[in-house]
C-alpha positions, -999 to 999 in steps of 0.1 A, spaced: 2 0 0 13 35 -8 23 60 17 -5 84 3 -30 56 7 -21 46 42 -25 85 52 -57 87 31 -70 57 52 -60 69 86 -78 102 81 -112 82 73 -124 68 104 -159 57 105 -157 42 139 -172 75 158 -180 109 147 -161 137 160 -176 152 191 -192 184 188 -192 190 225 -155 197 234 -145 194 272 -112 211 285 -99 200 317 -71 221 336 -55 207 368 -44 236 388 -33 215 419 -4 194 422 -30 163 431 -25 138 402 -58 135 384 -74 113 356 -84 142 334 -102 114 311 -126 103 336 -132 141 344 -139 148 306 -161 115 307 -182 129 336 -190 160 318 -199 144 287 -223 118 304 -240 145 325 -249 164 291 -256 132 272 -294 131 278 -297 168 279 -305 195 251 -268 204 245 -247 181 221 -226 210 210 -202 239 225 -174 238 250 -171 234 287 -139 239 307 -132 224 342 -108 238 365 -97 217 394 -84 241 420 -78 243 457 -99 257 486 -82 292 487 -90 296 450 -124 283 449 -131 307 479 -119 338 463 -143 331 429 -171 321 452 -166 355 471 -162 374 437 -190 358 415 -217 348 443 -208 370 473 -204 339 494 -174 341 518 -165 307 520 -149 277 500 -172 255 484 -172 222 465 -182 234 429 -192 263 409 -206 262 374 -214 291 350 -230 289 316 -215 316 295 -237 307 264 -269 287 266 -285 283 234 -294 248 228 -283 227 212 -251 247 224 -237 255 256 -205 272 265 -198 269 303 -172 265 329 -172 241 358 -147 248 391 -142 222 417 -123 222 447 -100 189 452 -95 201 488 -131 199 498 -135 167 478 -105 154 501 -121 164 530 -156 153 522 -142 120 509 -131 112 545 -164 121 560 -185 99 533 -161 70 530 -151 68 495 -122 81 476 -114 119 469 -114 113 431 -151 96 436 -161 129 455 -143 150 430 -163 134 401 -196 139 419 -188 177 419 -179 178 384 -211 159 373 -228 181 397 -215 213 378 -223 199 345 -261 189 356 -262 223 365 -253 234 330 -278 211 319 -306 229 337 -310 207 368 -317 227 401 -314 216 437 -331 247 455 -362 227 462 -368 190 475 -380 180 441 -352 195 422 -329 183 446 -344 147 441 -341 149 403 -307 163 407 -295 133 427 -312 104 406 -291 120 374 -261 121 398 -264 86 407 -271 74 370 -241 94 356 -218 81 382 -231 46 375 -221 50 339 -187 61 351 -186 27 373 -187 48 403 -210 37 434 -217 57 463 -201 45 495 -223 23 518 -236 44 546 -232 78 528 -260 97 542 -264 120 514 -276 89 494 -297 73 524 -319 105 523 -325 98 485 -334 61 496 -358 72 523 -376 95 498 -380 68 471 -394 45 499 -417 70 509 -431 80 476 -416 115 477 
């Protein structure tokens, strides 16, 4: 086979169309992270939404950085787990930012009994679901958000820790019909 033909064949790949949704991940900490799983988390969270085009940037930061951003943009004077901002929201196109704190993930993971990486993935999923239009201010919207989080985490092969009270409340709601 000629070199030109090999190059042409390499350019023609029908196995998977190029994604119209780009995810850019920046790790701004010294913690080693699986950036591909973070990208997959965003894409999975948006897969059943009205958005399949655009760009989402994800920044993994420390508590001082997210504290400053939370103060600057939301006037909340404390560090938080995740922030998300939709910069362009015109379905099917979304342009947004997700900022998640690895420090908060590490502390919370100890409290809830799973890895800091799984906790961080939860934050990324939560932020992406906010971009997709999910809310969490009412009990009903919080339950929908939690259902979606569980579903996306499952697609990533992540199961919540047994005994984590955040998910037990969900079970109580389901069993009582709420």
